[in-house]
VOGU-3710 file (C-alpha; in Angstrom, 3 decimals, decimal comma):
1> msgaadllvv> 107,351/82,366/94,422  105,861/79,583/96,501  102,269/80,385/97,443  102,090/83,273/95,013  98,924/83,989/93,041  98,931/83,835/89,271  97,514/87,365/89,237  97,521/90,238/91,732  94,768/92,853/91,344  94,844/96,266/93,019
11> gagakaaava> 91,310/97,555/93,597  88,028/95,638/93,949  85,905/97,556/91,471  84,265/96,739/88,147  87,339/95,340/86,359  88,317/93,247/89,364  84,774/91,839/89,499  84,952/90,947/85,805  88,298/89,186/86,237  87,042/87,364/89,333
21> akvdainrlg> 83,939/86,178/87,470  86,040/84,882/84,583  88,563/83,097/86,798  85,783/81,623/88,942  84,075/80,258/85,812  87,301/78,764/84,443  88,087/77,064/87,740  84,563/75,728/88,245  84,749/74,159/84,773  87,964/72,413/85,791
31> lgpisvtive> 90,016/74,294/83,220  92,371/75,909/85,741  93,491/76,205/88,329  94,085/79,953/88,189  94,612/81,905/91,405  93,861/85,600/91,906  94,455/87,878/94,901  92,510/91,160/94,948  93,641/93,934/97,306  91,033/96,507/98,344
41> gvepaaswkg> 91,583/99,408/100,738  87,970/100,145/101,745  85,453/97,501/100,657  84,399/95,929/97,347  82,918/98,535/94,958  83,473/101,274/97,548  83,817/104,041/94,973  80,529/103,116/93,300  78,717/103,045/96,621  79,689/106,635/97,389
51> lngmtsgdep> 82,161/105,776/100,140  85,376/106,912/98,504  84,851/110,211/96,710  84,239/110,615/92,953  80,529/109,848/93,378  77,848/110,144/96,029  76,335/106,881/94,850  73,131/108,622/93,768  74,279/109,655/90,286  72,830/107,726/87,326
61> lavtpikdvg> 75,107/105,165/85,725  76,229/106,374/82,292  75,913/102,925/80,656  73,223/100,285/80,878  73,938/97,605/83,515  73,139/94,988/80,870  76,781/95,572/79,931  77,696/93,589/83,019  80,848/91,759/84,111  80,582/89,257/81,263
71> fpyesgkafg> 79,650/91,573/78,403  79,989/91,071/75,419  80,044/87,309/76,138  82,301/86,482/73,188  84,974/84,502/75,004  85,500/82,205/72,042  87,672/84,933/70,524  90,123/84,546/73,412  89,673/80,919/74,500  88,610/79,166/71,297
81> dlgpaidrev> 86,227/76,231/71,765  86,283/76,758/75,544  84,698/80,188/75,180  80,976/79,297/75,058  81,190/77,165/78,201  83,057/79,922/80,034  80,423/82,468/79,002  77,613/80,229/80,255  79,270/79,996/83,647  79,851/83,754/83,844
91> mslswqqylv> 76,181/84,375/82,998  75,298/83,034/86,435  76,802/86,315/87,674  75,052/88,546/85,140  72,972/91,628/85,909  69,882/89,632/84,962  70,644/86,880/87,473  71,359/89,480/90,141  67,936/91,089/89,696  66,138/87,748/89,332
101> grggwarwvn> 67,533/86,702/92,696  66,031/89,852/94,230  62,710/89,580/92,474  63,373/92,781/90,544  63,982/91,620/86,969  60,422/91,864/85,641  59,878/95,230/87,294  63,057/96,649/85,759  62,240/95,306/82,288  58,595/96,446/82,466
111> aetpsirhrd> 59,846/99,934/83,354  61,772/99,842/80,037  65,162/99,183/81,673  65,717/102,617/83,225  69,180/103,838/84,226  70,318/102,841/87,689  72,299/104,681/90,365  75,987/104,220/90,996  75,225/102,649/94,386  72,930/100,087/92,727
121> ygaylawvls> 75,739/99,157/90,372  78,110/98,972/93,328  75,764/96,554/95,076  75,784/94,382/91,952  79,593/94,368/91,775  79,823/93,473/95,462  77,368/90,614/94,829  79,584/89,318/92,018  82,700/89,471/94,158  80,956/87,671/97,016
131> rattgvrivs> 80,166/84,739/94,693  83,137/84,576/92,342  85,337/82,859/94,906  86,772/79,761/93,219  90,467/80,548/93,093  89,796/84,162/94,119  90,527/85,829/97,447  90,037/89,423/98,526  92,534/91,011/100,895  91,502/94,049/102,925
141> grvqqvgftp> 94,158/96,744/103,231  95,769/99,679/101,477  98,613/99,097/99,054  101,732/100,897/100,253  104,219/99,881/97,583  104,595/97,631/94,554  107,864/95,987/93,563  109,501/93,013/91,882  110,062/89,667/93,547  113,693/88,605/94,028
151> ggegwtveve> 114,928/87,659/90,578  112,336/89,883/88,915  110,036/87,038/87,818  106,923/88,363/89,551  105,409/91,173/91,571  105,127/91,944/95,250  102,508/94,147/96,874  102,983/95,499/100,387  99,624/96,012/102,082  98,849/97,827/105,317
161> gregleryeg> 96,179/95,580/106,820  94,595/95,017/110,193  97,566/92,953/111,350  100,153/95,424/110,101  102,212/95,303/106,932  101,627/92,183/104,825  103,283/91,055/101,609  101,635/89,289/98,668  103,191/87,914/95,498  101,879/87,281/92,001
171> gallltgpgv> 103,131/86,303/88,591  101,289/89,194/86,912  99,823/92,449/88,201  96,592/94,230/87,251  96,205/97,871/88,298  92,649/99,223/88,210  90,927/102,500/89,036  90,936/105,923/87,366  93,995/107,363/89,113  94,185/110,655/91,001
181> hrhlshdpea> 92,857/114,029/89,903  94,959/115,987/87,443  96,831/118,933/88,869  95,306/122,339/88,204  97,671/125,276/88,616  96,654/127,279/91,695  97,950/129,439/94,508  98,376/127,560/97,795  96,011/130,076/99,412  93,260/129,014/96,971
191> aprmfhcdsk> 93,339/125,339/97,996  90,765/125,648/100,845  88,239/126,890/98,264  88,933/124,076/95,789  87,445/120,607/95,405  88,458/117,842/93,004  86,659/115,121/91,062  87,756/112,555/93,659  86,824/114,678/96,685  84,420/112,992/99,068
201> rgdfltrvpa> 80,934/114,265/98,447  80,386/114,941/102,129  83,096/117,614/101,941  80,952/119,586/99,503  78,060/119,698/101,942  80,321/120,623/104,853  82,115/123,494/103,133  79,553/124,930/100,702  76,859/126,820/102,642  73,233/125,881/102,092
211> egspeiaivg> 72,148/129,498/102,463  72,301/132,073/99,690  73,384/131,463/96,098  77,078/130,525/96,152  78,963/130,993/92,887  80,780/127,769/91,940  83,068/127,084/88,977  83,390/123,541/87,598  86,407/122,848/85,385  85,986/119,992/82,911
221> ggesalscla> 83,645/118,625/80,260  83,302/114,920/81,088  81,307/112,595/83,314  83,015/113,664/86,533  82,069/117,287/85,833  78,476/116,281/85,138  78,426/114,162/88,288  79,565/117,102/90,428  77,112/119,415/88,705  74,193/117,059/89,354
231> flrrhrpsar> 75,213/116,560/92,982  75,533/120,284/93,666  72,255/121,076/91,943  70,477/118,456/94,043  71,949/119,518/97,398  72,591/123,212/96,770  69,690/124,093/94,442  70,234/127,856/94,669  73,919/127,698/93,688  75,016/129,397/90,466
241> ltvytptlpm> 77,199/127,023/88,479  79,639/127,826/85,690  81,199/124,947/83,738  84,462/125,570/81,892  85,020/123,187/78,975  87,853/123,202/76,405  85,237/122,748/73,658  81,473/123,030/73,417  79,750/120,435/75,637  79,004/117,291/73,665
251> srgesflenr> 76,964/114,160/74,412  77,527/110,571/73,383  75,857/109,542/70,167  75,329/105,958/71,423  75,008/104,729/67,831  75,179/101,075/66,870  78,682/101,403/65,429  80,037/103,411/68,382  78,704/100,876/70,881  80,096/98,015/68,838
261> vfadpdcvgw> 83,554/99,580/68,766  83,491/99,811/72,571  82,514/96,143/72,888  84,616/94,760/70,024  87,412/97,072/68,853  88,661/94,362/66,479  85,539/94,878/64,346  87,108/98,044/62,934  90,719/96,943/63,223  91,237/99,467/66,027
271> salelsqrrl> 94,954/98,959/66,556  95,624/99,410/62,829  93,797/102,752/62,608  95,790/105,958/62,408  96,532/107,380/65,849  94,717/110,586/64,923  91,546/108,608/64,146  91,716/106,754/67,432  92,267/109,981/69,375  89,285/111,608/67,647
281> fvrqcdrgvf> 86,989/108,678/68,465  88,002/108,648/72,130  87,623/112,418/72,421  84,173/112,512/70,811  82,704/109,316/72,260  84,262/108,894/75,690  86,415/111,611/77,234  85,084/115,117/77,541  81,483/114,189/76,732  78,329/114,273/78,837
291> dpggllniay> 75,692/111,597/79,245  72,644/112,681/77,149  70,241/112,091/80,050  72,389/114,177/82,351  72,449/117,035/79,883  68,676/116,856/79,577  68,323/117,388/83,318  70,107/120,749/83,129  68,735/121,904/79,775  66,391/124,458/81,393
301> ddhcrfltgr> 68,578/125,362/84,346  68,977/129,144/84,186  71,470/129,046/87,089  73,945/127,000/85,043  76,123/128,262/82,197  78,885/126,817/80,029  82,016/128,720/79,002  84,462/127,449/76,398  88,043/127,995/77,363  90,956/126,443/79,166
311> vvhvasvsgg> 91,566/127,328/82,809  95,244/128,155/83,266  95,424/129,215/86,913  93,353/129,659/90,067  94,228/132,437/92,512  92,911/133,368/95,934  90,854/136,570/96,297  88,870/138,440/98,934  91,207/137,490/101,729  90,699/133,790/101,120
321> dgvavdyasp> 86,909/133,979/100,753  86,943/133,172/97,031  88,964/132,245/93,960  89,836/134,005/90,705  89,739/131,782/87,623  92,209/132,806/84,944  91,217/131,207/81,658  91,981/131,476/77,961  88,838/131,762/75,834  88,316/132,199/72,082
331> egpsvdayef> 87,905/135,933/72,792  91,171/136,114/74,703  92,296/135,836/78,345  89,780/136,589/81,079  89,380/136,350/84,852  86,198/135,562/86,793  85,643/135,345/90,543  83,811/132,561/92,401  83,344/131,390/95,947  84,385/127,798/95,187
341> lvncsgfdll> 85,899/125,758/92,354  85,689/122,046/91,491  88,576/120,609/89,460  87,053/117,958/87,175  89,724/118,202/84,494  90,292/114,451/84,625  92,344/111,734/86,274  96,030/110,923/86,011  96,636/107,204/86,320  100,389/107,472/85,860
351> eqlrglfapg> 100,675/109,887/88,773  98,930/107,369/91,000  101,326/104,662/89,824  104,291/106,918/90,526  103,337/106,800/94,191  103,077/102,999/94,216  106,405/102,221/92,542  109,714/103,058/94,189  112,199/105,005/92,017  114,229/101,885/91,308
361> vraeierqsg> 111,146/99,958/90,170  110,061/102,816/87,913  113,530/102,926/86,400  113,499/99,191/85,666  110,049/99,417/84,073  111,243/102,201/81,773  114,486/100,371/81,036  112,487/97,463/79,666  109,558/99,266/78,046  110,768/102,809/77,318
371> plwdrpadve> 109,654/106,179/78,735  106,375/106,018/80,601  106,081/108,675/83,314  107,912/111,480/81,543  106,968/110,705/77,946  105,746/113,613/75,774  101,978/114,174/75,971  101,472/113,326/72,277  103,280/109,966/72,471  101,073/106,907/72,791
381> vpmgralevv> 101,663/104,550/75,731  102,788/101,165/74,300  100,112/98,721/75,467  99,797/95,146/74,209  96,797/92,974/73,434  96,637/91,675/76,995  96,380/95,332/78,111  99,939/95,032/79,361  102,886/97,411/79,165  104,753/96,271/76,066
391> glsprlhipg> 108,246/94,881/76,606  107,918/94,482/80,367  108,372/91,167/82,142  106,619/90,203/84,394  103,332/91,373/82,899  101,853/94,631/84,154  98,231/95,069/83,020  96,885/98,654/83,081  93,529/98,754/81,227  93,113/102,445/82,017
401> laalaqgpgf> 96,053/103,229/79,717  94,987/100,913/76,891  92,163/102,937/75,294  94,251/104,423/72,473  96,305/101,313/71,748  93,696/98,567/72,105  90,185/100,022/72,237  88,115/102,721/73,944  86,090/100,354/76,125  89,052/99,118/78,145
411> anlgclglta> 89,326/102,389/80,083  85,665/102,362/81,181  82,681/100,005/81,559  82,193/99,409/77,838  83,512/95,828/77,686  84,224/94,344/81,103  84,017/90,771/79,852  86,448/91,477/77,031  88,792/93,234/79,467  88,802/90,117/81,642
421> nrvvapllvg> 89,438/87,902/78,604  92,473/89,928/77,565  93,974/89,789/81,078  93,141/86,171/81,903  93,817/84,512/78,523  97,631/84,390/78,971  97,094/82,554/82,270  94,972/79,840/80,619  96,213/79,441/77,066  99,619/81,110/77,273
431> deapaamvvt> 101,075/84,230/75,756  99,989/83,112/72,286  96,304/83,570/73,097  94,313/83,460/69,827  93,666/86,914/68,435  90,256/87,720/67,030  89,922/88,118/63,280  90,234/91,815/62,450  87,355/93,172/60,371  87,767/96,521/58,674
441> rgdelgl> 85,236/96,556/55,846  81,911/98,255/56,455  79,919/95,613/54,563  81,225/92,947/56,935  79,865/95,021/59,829  76,402/94,757/58,377  76,317/98,487/57,639
//
């Protein structure tokens, strides 16, 4: 693999920025060299800027930007005595340094650190990626296919770039991003009246009329549903919105212990907890919950209602001018009609990966690591401490699948610095990277 990078990264978003910052710091300290190639199809942080669906860029960020690309700045747990020096270098790319350089730090702090917009966060991530360049390169182009190198010792990524199809190699592969929207059963004739959580926001404004009071159903109870709701309320203020959630809408508690578990899952011995406990924590604190501030904004909205139930099918009605939502509620099955529907039932990362890996590659992955794509829904994906698919060589890091196995923050923005540590540590200190001491007793948590 002459000329290959140590690590290939697909997607130049938050996790890629965190990895780039960590690798840049390690190389600038002379501890490397480590080489990283990041492949991005649009531009760095495109999704956060509102250029690639999922967000318009104007929605408020659900977490504080203080949890930046280096947070929680505890690299000693992964790199031993080298950790503090690495953290100091990464802090040059912190949210604080970003605002200081723009003369906005004091103003933000004096305003009591208000939430920021997605596009502001995207600008910060792009700033990080423009500076974390030591050993890091960003390739512009869309990934067409991922495979093994000859001999199976590394990975290849075929990229459709400006000069045509290009091929890049790496010893390990990191796949980022949320995936593609989950399929929602529907008639083909209903599709023109349906949107999805990754639909481009401009499509909403093009297809949903500004006149009148269009009836719109939103399926889902998480952040993507709240994002769509906020966008539609802002741009179509007279619309009547109905949100279908499997359970009553809940908000994050944001307690000290919950936040600490996101930043340091070892503090509660996450991987040793019963699977049912881990599932419950993720369900109540991450997936299927609304941001408290976002809920407050719609608390007195009399044109918005919530219905508990699971949507089972969407049919076309009125000659294609609307949809019929068939859902199962606590009172029994029911059908309601709407002009439009937004599918915010979540993302499917494995479905996205299915499109990147050829059948033979998928078969080899499952031969080494066990069922992945067609595993039963209640079976946990085997993910190791480096956020890698267990049993597979070369390493395939998929943080988005590691929430249940390794900690809830790895699938979101809760611990970007820790995510980078887990991925990069094998490249610097080998596969036997020191594991943090597991703490399980409440008195040791200071509770």
